[in-house]
One Martini backbone bead per residue (centre of mass of N, CA, C, O) as a GRO file, in nm:
protein
  400
    1UNK     BB    1   0.422   0.456  -1.702
    2UNK     BB    2   0.447   0.738  -1.495
    3UNK     BB    3   0.469   0.976  -1.313
    4UNK     BB    4   0.754   1.208  -1.192
    5UNK     BB    5   0.819   1.288  -0.903
    6UNK     BB    6   1.052   1.505  -0.707
    7UNK     BB    7   0.921   1.493  -0.396
    8UNK     BB    8   1.105   1.265  -0.265
    9UNK     BB    9   1.246   1.141   0.021
   10UNK     BB   10   1.506   0.982  -0.151
   11UNK     BB   11   1.618   1.195  -0.305
   12UNK     BB   12   1.971   1.144  -0.387
   13UNK     BB   13   1.982   0.847  -0.328
   14UNK     BB   14   2.230   0.593  -0.364
   15UNK     BB   15   2.186   0.253  -0.493
   16UNK     BB   16   2.330  -0.069  -0.456
   17UNK     BB   17   2.215  -0.381  -0.604
   18UNK     BB   18   2.286  -0.712  -0.466
   19UNK     BB   19   2.038  -0.926  -0.593
   20UNK     BB   20   1.775  -1.174  -0.516
   21UNK     BB   21   1.458  -1.249  -0.541
   22UNK     BB   22   1.309  -1.091  -0.248
   23UNK     BB   23   1.445  -0.951  -0.007
   24UNK     BB   24   1.630  -0.752  -0.156
   25UNK     BB   25   1.433  -0.636  -0.376
   26UNK     BB   26   1.229  -0.521  -0.168
   27UNK     BB   27   1.418  -0.312  -0.048
   28UNK     BB   28   1.478  -0.166  -0.315
   29UNK     BB   29   1.187  -0.091  -0.385
   30UNK     BB   30   1.128   0.092  -0.148
   31UNK     BB   31   1.352   0.298  -0.213
   32UNK     BB   32   1.255   0.357  -0.501
   33UNK     BB   33   0.968   0.454  -0.433
   34UNK     BB   34   1.103   0.691  -0.243
   35UNK     BB   35   1.347   0.797  -0.473
   36UNK     BB   36   1.573   0.628  -0.514
   37UNK     BB   37   1.868   0.537  -0.681
   38UNK     BB   38   1.845   0.214  -0.822
   39UNK     BB   39   2.106  -0.020  -0.885
   40UNK     BB   40   2.098  -0.310  -1.064
   41UNK     BB   41   2.297  -0.590  -1.039
   42UNK     BB   42   2.383  -0.789  -1.325
   43UNK     BB   43   2.442  -1.058  -1.496
   44UNK     BB   44   2.619  -1.200  -1.753
   45UNK     BB   45   2.372  -1.235  -2.003
   46UNK     BB   46   2.085  -1.305  -1.823
   47UNK     BB   47   2.067  -1.202  -1.553
   48UNK     BB   48   1.847  -1.229  -1.337
   49UNK     BB   49   1.707  -1.529  -1.249
   50UNK     BB   50   1.410  -1.418  -1.188
   51UNK     BB   51   1.335  -1.354  -1.487
   52UNK     BB   52   1.293  -1.694  -1.544
   53UNK     BB   53   1.058  -1.752  -1.386
   54UNK     BB   54   0.788  -1.948  -1.282
   55UNK     BB   55   0.497  -1.935  -1.165
   56UNK     BB   56   0.518  -1.782  -0.860
   57UNK     BB   57   0.796  -1.638  -0.985
   58UNK     BB   58   0.703  -1.444  -1.226
   59UNK     BB   59   0.677  -1.171  -1.032
   60UNK     BB   60   0.941  -1.090  -0.896
   61UNK     BB   61   1.086  -0.896  -1.085
   62UNK     BB   62   0.870  -0.681  -1.164
   63UNK     BB   63   0.786  -0.594  -0.881
   64UNK     BB   64   1.088  -0.557  -0.733
   65UNK     BB   65   1.198  -0.371  -1.008
   66UNK     BB   66   1.074  -0.122  -0.984
   67UNK     BB   67   1.235   0.186  -1.032
   68UNK     BB   68   1.490   0.064  -1.178
   69UNK     BB   69   1.814   0.002  -1.259
   70UNK     BB   70   2.033  -0.154  -1.516
   71UNK     BB   71   2.340  -0.343  -1.457
   72UNK     BB   72   2.535  -0.540  -1.674
   73UNK     BB   73   2.797  -0.731  -1.502
   74UNK     BB   74   3.125  -0.865  -1.466
   75UNK     BB   75   3.267  -0.910  -1.155
   76UNK     BB   76   3.517  -1.113  -1.245
   77UNK     BB   77   3.628  -0.902  -1.425
   78UNK     BB   78   3.901  -0.702  -1.408
   79UNK     BB   79   3.791  -0.461  -1.600
   80UNK     BB   80   3.545  -0.380  -1.383
   81UNK     BB   81   3.661  -0.254  -1.123
   82UNK     BB   82   3.662   0.055  -1.177
   83UNK     BB   83   3.355   0.077  -1.208
   84UNK     BB   84   3.273  -0.025  -0.929
   85UNK     BB   85   3.433   0.183  -0.763
   86UNK     BB   86   3.289   0.430  -0.876
   87UNK     BB   87   3.010   0.353  -0.767
   88UNK     BB   88   3.080   0.336  -0.466
   89UNK     BB   89   3.182   0.633  -0.421
   90UNK     BB   90   2.870   0.749  -0.510
   91UNK     BB   91   2.738   0.594  -0.276
   92UNK     BB   92   2.520   0.535   0.005
   93UNK     BB   93   2.420   0.238  -0.079
   94UNK     BB   94   2.465  -0.113  -0.002
   95UNK     BB   95   2.306  -0.417  -0.120
   96UNK     BB   96   2.280  -0.767   0.006
   97UNK     BB   97   2.170  -1.142  -0.059
   98UNK     BB   98   2.392  -1.331  -0.055
   99UNK     BB   99   2.587  -1.556   0.021
  100UNK     BB  100   2.798  -1.612   0.251
  101UNK     BB  101   3.101  -1.456   0.115
  102UNK     BB  102   3.062  -1.357  -0.177
  103UNK     BB  103   3.153  -1.056  -0.161
  104UNK     BB  104   3.437  -1.114  -0.058
  105UNK     BB  105   3.531  -1.281  -0.308
  106UNK     BB  106   3.475  -1.012  -0.495
  107UNK     BB  107   3.578  -0.756  -0.325
  108UNK     BB  108   3.275  -0.652  -0.168
  109UNK     BB  109   3.315  -0.598   0.113
  110UNK     BB  110   3.293  -0.389   0.374
  111UNK     BB  111   3.589  -0.338   0.447
  112UNK     BB  112   3.677  -0.254   0.159
  113UNK     BB  113   3.451  -0.037   0.082
  114UNK     BB  114   3.486   0.158   0.328
  115UNK     BB  115   3.762   0.260   0.219
  116UNK     BB  116   3.638   0.402  -0.035
  117UNK     BB  117   3.357   0.464   0.155
  118UNK     BB  118   3.293   0.584   0.468
  119UNK     BB  119   2.968   0.655   0.406
  120UNK     BB  120   2.884   0.369   0.371
  121UNK     BB  121   2.591   0.176   0.350
  122UNK     BB  122   2.576  -0.172   0.454
  123UNK     BB  123   2.350  -0.419   0.343
  124UNK     BB  124   2.266  -0.721   0.507
  125UNK     BB  125   2.085  -1.010   0.380
  126UNK     BB  126   1.984  -1.285   0.574
  127UNK     BB  127   1.902  -1.564   0.762
  128UNK     BB  128   2.106  -1.470   1.000
  129UNK     BB  129   2.225  -1.356   1.267
  130UNK     BB  130   2.419  -1.343   1.515
  131UNK     BB  131   2.536  -1.678   1.569
  132UNK     BB  132   2.508  -2.021   1.540
  133UNK     BB  133   2.342  -1.975   1.243
  134UNK     BB  134   2.490  -1.760   1.045
  135UNK     BB  135   2.597  -1.988   0.816
  136UNK     BB  136   2.330  -2.040   0.726
  137UNK     BB  137   2.080  -2.123   0.523
  138UNK     BB  138   1.779  -1.956   0.396
  139UNK     BB  139   1.420  -1.952   0.390
  140UNK     BB  140   1.113  -1.858   0.428
  141UNK     BB  141   0.990  -2.141   0.496
  142UNK     BB  142   1.197  -2.229   0.706
  143UNK     BB  143   1.142  -1.994   0.918
  144UNK     BB  144   0.847  -2.059   0.955
  145UNK     BB  145   0.910  -2.327   1.093
  146UNK     BB  146   1.122  -2.241   1.315
  147UNK     BB  147   0.932  -2.003   1.455
  148UNK     BB  148   0.605  -2.100   1.441
  149UNK     BB  149   0.433  -1.980   1.213
  150UNK     BB  150   0.329  -2.244   1.082
  151UNK     BB  151   0.196  -2.355   1.338
  152UNK     BB  152  -0.007  -2.103   1.371
  153UNK     BB  153  -0.148  -2.145   1.080
  154UNK     BB  154  -0.215  -2.430   1.095
  155UNK     BB  155  -0.327  -2.708   1.166
  156UNK     BB  156  -0.304  -2.946   1.372
  157UNK     BB  157  -0.009  -3.101   1.264
  158UNK     BB  158  -0.010  -2.867   1.007
  159UNK     BB  159   0.210  -2.696   0.892
  160UNK     BB  160   0.182  -2.356   0.742
  161UNK     BB  161   0.242  -2.153   0.510
  162UNK     BB  162   0.219  -1.867   0.396
  163UNK     BB  163   0.061  -1.703   0.100
  164UNK     BB  164   0.344  -1.551   0.123
  165UNK     BB  165   0.654  -1.361   0.134
  166UNK     BB  166   0.660  -1.236   0.434
  167UNK     BB  167   0.956  -1.256   0.541
  168UNK     BB  168   1.107  -1.134   0.310
  169UNK     BB  169   0.956  -0.859   0.320
  170UNK     BB  170   1.003  -0.791   0.620
  171UNK     BB  171   1.312  -0.806   0.598
  172UNK     BB  172   1.337  -0.575   0.399
  173UNK     BB  173   1.209  -0.364   0.582
  174UNK     BB  174   1.417  -0.387   0.809
  175UNK     BB  175   1.652  -0.294   0.635
  176UNK     BB  176   1.539  -0.011   0.575
  177UNK     BB  177   1.528   0.087   0.862
  178UNK     BB  178   1.834   0.066   0.904
  179UNK     BB  179   1.916   0.262   0.680
  180UNK     BB  180   1.766   0.512   0.783
  181UNK     BB  181   1.916   0.521   1.053
  182UNK     BB  182   2.202   0.545   0.926
  183UNK     BB  183   2.152   0.809   0.777
  184UNK     BB  184   2.096   0.971   1.032
  185UNK     BB  185   2.375   0.921   1.163
  186UNK     BB  186   2.544   1.041   0.930
  187UNK     BB  187   2.454   1.333   0.976
  188UNK     BB  188   2.636   1.339   1.247
  189UNK     BB  189   2.918   1.163   1.165
  190UNK     BB  190   2.983   1.081   0.845
  191UNK     BB  191   2.923   0.772   0.883
  192UNK     BB  192   2.910   0.461   0.812
  193UNK     BB  193   2.762   0.117   0.799
  194UNK     BB  194   2.675  -0.192   0.920
  195UNK     BB  195   2.383  -0.370   0.810
  196UNK     BB  196   2.141  -0.605   0.956
  197UNK     BB  197   1.926  -0.862   0.821
  198UNK     BB  198   1.677  -1.131   0.895
  199UNK     BB  199   1.466  -1.397   0.876
  200UNK     BB  200   1.447  -1.532   1.157
  201UNK     BB  201   1.411  -1.273   1.326
  202UNK     BB  202   1.158  -1.182   1.177
  203UNK     BB  203   0.980  -1.425   1.251
  204UNK     BB  204   1.011  -1.395   1.557
  205UNK     BB  205   0.883  -1.114   1.569
  206UNK     BB  206   0.602  -1.203   1.455
  207UNK     BB  207   0.572  -1.419   1.718
  208UNK     BB  208   0.588  -1.251   1.983
  209UNK     BB  209   0.297  -1.271   2.093
  210UNK     BB  210   0.323  -1.581   2.154
  211UNK     BB  211   0.566  -1.583   2.337
  212UNK     BB  212   0.435  -1.400   2.553
  213UNK     BB  213   0.187  -1.565   2.607
  214UNK     BB  214   0.343  -1.808   2.724
  215UNK     BB  215   0.490  -1.650   2.947
  216UNK     BB  216   0.224  -1.579   3.100
  217UNK     BB  217   0.064  -1.872   3.103
  218UNK     BB  218   0.225  -2.157   3.035
  219UNK     BB  219   0.077  -2.243   2.781
  220UNK     BB  220   0.009  -2.405   2.520
  221UNK     BB  221  -0.002  -2.345   2.196
  222UNK     BB  222  -0.257  -2.250   1.961
  223UNK     BB  223  -0.361  -2.247   1.672
  224UNK     BB  224  -0.540  -2.005   1.481
  225UNK     BB  225  -0.730  -2.226   1.342
  226UNK     BB  226  -0.843  -2.249   1.622
  227UNK     BB  227  -1.117  -2.199   1.804
  228UNK     BB  228  -0.979  -1.926   2.022
  229UNK     BB  229  -1.136  -1.673   2.117
  230UNK     BB  230  -1.149  -1.333   2.234
  231UNK     BB  231  -1.419  -1.331   2.066
  232UNK     BB  232  -1.739  -1.409   2.000
  233UNK     BB  233  -1.719  -1.255   1.708
  234UNK     BB  234  -1.473  -1.414   1.474
  235UNK     BB  235  -1.582  -1.484   1.157
  236UNK     BB  236  -1.700  -1.687   0.897
  237UNK     BB  237  -1.951  -1.595   0.659
  238UNK     BB  238  -2.246  -1.643   0.463
  239UNK     BB  239  -2.421  -1.574   0.204
  240UNK     BB  240  -2.669  -1.659  -0.007
  241UNK     BB  241  -2.436  -1.702  -0.242
  242UNK     BB  242  -2.163  -1.795  -0.069
  243UNK     BB  243  -2.015  -1.550   0.034
  244UNK     BB  244  -1.745  -1.486   0.212
  245UNK     BB  245  -1.735  -1.337   0.553
  246UNK     BB  246  -1.567  -1.134   0.770
  247UNK     BB  247  -1.662  -1.103   1.122
  248UNK     BB  248  -1.648  -0.847   1.382
  249UNK     BB  249  -1.733  -0.853   1.741
  250UNK     BB  250  -1.544  -0.658   1.993
  251UNK     BB  251  -1.787  -0.505   2.129
  252UNK     BB  252  -2.064  -0.398   2.296
  253UNK     BB  253  -2.142  -0.179   2.096
  254UNK     BB  254  -2.137  -0.364   1.845
  255UNK     BB  255  -2.354  -0.558   1.943
  256UNK     BB  256  -2.586  -0.361   1.941
  257UNK     BB  257  -2.563  -0.286   1.641
  258UNK     BB  258  -2.603  -0.563   1.529
  259UNK     BB  259  -2.887  -0.616   1.646
  260UNK     BB  260  -3.021  -0.375   1.511
  261UNK     BB  261  -2.941  -0.410   1.203
  262UNK     BB  262  -3.014  -0.739   1.207
  263UNK     BB  263  -3.275  -0.786   1.368
  264UNK     BB  264  -3.184  -0.897   1.696
  265UNK     BB  265  -3.338  -0.856   1.988
  266UNK     BB  266  -3.310  -1.138   2.117
  267UNK     BB  267  -3.002  -1.128   2.156
  268UNK     BB  268  -2.989  -0.865   2.327
  269UNK     BB  269  -3.184  -0.990   2.560
  270UNK     BB  270  -2.964  -1.189   2.623
  271UNK     BB  271  -2.783  -1.214   2.912
  272UNK     BB  272  -2.548  -1.404   2.813
  273UNK     BB  273  -2.464  -1.159   2.581
  274UNK     BB  274  -2.372  -0.882   2.735
  275UNK     BB  275  -2.079  -0.993   2.696
  276UNK     BB  276  -1.795  -1.105   2.565
  277UNK     BB  277  -1.756  -1.339   2.760
  278UNK     BB  278  -2.038  -1.458   2.712
  279UNK     BB  279  -2.006  -1.502   2.405
  280UNK     BB  280  -1.777  -1.701   2.428
  281UNK     BB  281  -1.936  -1.917   2.598
  282UNK     BB  282  -2.175  -1.920   2.350
  283UNK     BB  283  -2.052  -2.013   2.071
  284UNK     BB  284  -2.174  -2.291   2.005
  285UNK     BB  285  -2.459  -2.137   1.915
  286UNK     BB  286  -2.412  -1.843   1.813
  287UNK     BB  287  -2.272  -1.889   1.538
  288UNK     BB  288  -2.514  -2.031   1.403
  289UNK     BB  289  -2.709  -1.793   1.427
  290UNK     BB  290  -2.544  -1.585   1.267
  291UNK     BB  291  -2.525  -1.753   1.009
  292UNK     BB  292  -2.829  -1.748   0.946
  293UNK     BB  293  -2.855  -1.442   0.924
  294UNK     BB  294  -2.653  -1.409   0.686
  295UNK     BB  295  -2.782  -1.623   0.482
  296UNK     BB  296  -3.045  -1.431   0.437
  297UNK     BB  297  -2.837  -1.257   0.277
  298UNK     BB  298  -2.707  -1.080   0.060
  299UNK     BB  299  -2.413  -0.959  -0.018
  300UNK     BB  300  -2.503  -0.662  -0.029
  301UNK     BB  301  -2.654  -0.664   0.242
  302UNK     BB  302  -2.424  -0.756   0.426
  303UNK     BB  303  -2.233  -0.524   0.368
  304UNK     BB  304  -2.427  -0.294   0.450
  305UNK     BB  305  -2.475  -0.380   0.747
  306UNK     BB  306  -2.182  -0.378   0.842
  307UNK     BB  307  -2.141  -0.080   0.779
  308UNK     BB  308  -2.370   0.040   0.951
  309UNK     BB  309  -2.253  -0.110   1.223
  310UNK     BB  310  -1.940  -0.072   1.235
  311UNK     BB  311  -1.775  -0.311   1.152
  312UNK     BB  312  -1.554  -0.565   1.122
  313UNK     BB  313  -1.497  -0.627   0.768
  314UNK     BB  314  -1.469  -0.884   0.498
  315UNK     BB  315  -1.402  -1.027   0.220
  316UNK     BB  316  -1.314  -1.334   0.075
  317UNK     BB  317  -1.034  -1.325  -0.120
  318UNK     BB  318  -0.862  -1.313  -0.404
  319UNK     BB  319  -0.604  -1.158  -0.544
  320UNK     BB  320  -0.758  -1.098  -0.822
  321UNK     BB  321  -0.988  -0.925  -0.688
  322UNK     BB  322  -0.805  -0.658  -0.649
  323UNK     BB  323  -0.807  -0.538  -0.939
  324UNK     BB  324  -1.125  -0.421  -0.866
  325UNK     BB  325  -1.080  -0.262  -0.622
  326UNK     BB  326  -1.202   0.043  -0.525
  327UNK     BB  327  -0.988   0.131  -0.322
  328UNK     BB  328  -0.716   0.057  -0.468
  329UNK     BB  329  -0.820   0.227  -0.742
  330UNK     BB  330  -0.825   0.489  -0.629
  331UNK     BB  331  -0.679   0.736  -0.806
  332UNK     BB  332  -0.483   0.526  -0.954
  333UNK     BB  333  -0.317   0.330  -0.744
  334UNK     BB  334  -0.347   0.084  -0.936
  335UNK     BB  335  -0.082   0.032  -1.123
  336UNK     BB  336   0.061   0.012  -1.441
  337UNK     BB  337   0.291  -0.216  -1.600
  338UNK     BB  338   0.572  -0.289  -1.803
  339UNK     BB  339   0.702  -0.583  -1.909
  340UNK     BB  340   0.943  -0.752  -2.017
  341UNK     BB  341   0.787  -0.833  -2.340
  342UNK     BB  342   0.487  -0.651  -2.291
  343UNK     BB  343   0.346  -0.697  -2.051
  344UNK     BB  344   0.067  -0.622  -1.832
  345UNK     BB  345   0.045  -0.487  -1.485
  346UNK     BB  346  -0.074  -0.467  -1.184
  347UNK     BB  347   0.018  -0.267  -0.884
  348UNK     BB  348   0.084  -0.208  -0.579
  349UNK     BB  349   0.140   0.006  -0.349
  350UNK     BB  350   0.283   0.151  -0.112
  351UNK     BB  351   0.200   0.123   0.241
  352UNK     BB  352   0.200   0.464   0.206
  353UNK     BB  353   0.179   0.796   0.355
  354UNK     BB  354   0.304   1.141   0.277
  355UNK     BB  355   0.173   1.432   0.270
  356UNK     BB  356  -0.032   1.297   0.046
  357UNK     BB  357   0.165   1.084  -0.050
  358UNK     BB  358   0.240   0.837  -0.291
  359UNK     BB  359   0.387   0.501  -0.382
  360UNK     BB  360   0.499   0.387  -0.706
  361UNK     BB  361   0.496   0.371  -1.029
  362UNK     BB  362   0.743   0.522  -1.261
  363UNK     BB  363   0.907   0.266  -1.351
  364UNK     BB  364   0.973   0.018  -1.529
  365UNK     BB  365   1.098  -0.267  -1.554
  366UNK     BB  366   1.399  -0.364  -1.660
  367UNK     BB  367   1.611  -0.440  -1.880
  368UNK     BB  368   1.891  -0.583  -1.958
  369UNK     BB  369   2.107  -0.323  -1.934
  370UNK     BB  370   1.946  -0.052  -1.995
  371UNK     BB  371   2.161   0.150  -1.808
  372UNK     BB  372   2.467   0.109  -1.845
  373UNK     BB  373   2.577   0.362  -1.985
  374UNK     BB  374   2.458   0.577  -1.798
  375UNK     BB  375   2.592   0.477  -1.533
  376UNK     BB  376   2.892   0.489  -1.621
  377UNK     BB  377   2.894   0.786  -1.698
  378UNK     BB  378   2.808   0.896  -1.414
  379UNK     BB  379   3.079   0.760  -1.281
  380UNK     BB  380   3.317   0.866  -1.509
  381UNK     BB  381   3.332   0.719  -1.764
  382UNK     BB  382   3.439   0.682  -2.062
  383UNK     BB  383   3.339   0.609  -2.374
  384UNK     BB  384   3.579   0.418  -2.439
  385UNK     BB  385   3.562   0.240  -2.184
  386UNK     BB  386   3.275   0.145  -2.234
  387UNK     BB  387   3.322   0.017  -2.511
  388UNK     BB  388   3.528  -0.192  -2.410
  389UNK     BB  389   3.332  -0.345  -2.224
  390UNK     BB  390   3.137  -0.427  -2.445
  391UNK     BB  391   3.342  -0.570  -2.638
  392UNK     BB  392   3.427  -0.784  -2.403
  393UNK     BB  393   3.150  -0.865  -2.242
  394UNK     BB  394   3.132  -0.727  -1.940
  395UNK     BB  395   2.900  -0.555  -2.069
  396UNK     BB  396   2.567  -0.483  -2.126
  397UNK     BB  397   2.383  -0.375  -2.358
  398UNK     BB  398   2.116  -0.229  -2.449
  399UNK     BB  399   1.778  -0.412  -2.461
  400UNK     BB  400   1.515  -0.220  -2.487
   0.00000   0.00000   0.00000
């Protein structure tokens, strides 16, 4: 846990989060990072199922649930209804990403809850927006396939999902954008509204550049894994130690600097390479020549020359390499959090700065029901009513 600044953009905004996996929790994390009080509703007795995932899912709960409170409550128990309604009445935002119809069956749909709180902004995060597919279930990987994102990522004939839950996270971001816009409208109207964001439309938005490209050219699209560059040099090269480095030379000015810094006056003097278009035409031999030039340099030398030439460049890293990245760690920005169970892990900050402020871990991810008593008391329940809920097993007592 780190310092707790009070001058955060969403301070005072109360959010109820009914969610699991990545899309919903990522939206809640963004709002929590920005200062909203986000209460994660978890089932009893085991809490959010993502707490118990292994493999690539082991990070889902701790990363996306930082800065949140946990209330573990049985939503199906009749005795919990007054507590839930009390929470809804004092909330600004409710967000959910359960299967379509789940919240309605629980008596927690938008139509019912907006009657309790007309100012409530209700965010639904689903697989699809309104249309023929809206009742389908979806996952990140499915919509990557459906949208053409996987086609554009993999080699020809081998569609490949991106190496992170990019659509889930972008969909969560889209949901937050909608919530912020709805909060702004509420300032004028005093009324809340239903906001929807979805995976498929998010993925389609991400490949919009390719859709428009096809619309302009009429030509079949080629995956981005195929060398079909708009720039003459826009490739991965290796240093003498074999460290891969992506280097882009995307303007004629950069080409001159590249030739000067890398001591290749012969290339600059070659009239065929005087423009980017010429360099694209000569890629067949030019890329091999540049590769030889880079291979003659140590990793440190190659990095230094790219920096001096003011090129766009970067080493090809694995995610774990970022743990020691000097830029990400500057000023303590790659902050460490304690995960329930005692493990500690670094986590990236929100990719945003506002007025010199950045946003990251303030509170560690919560234990199951860690804040249950505090949350219910703040909602106006009496100590005896809270004790009764604990005694009945409808709410989980703090296990921190």
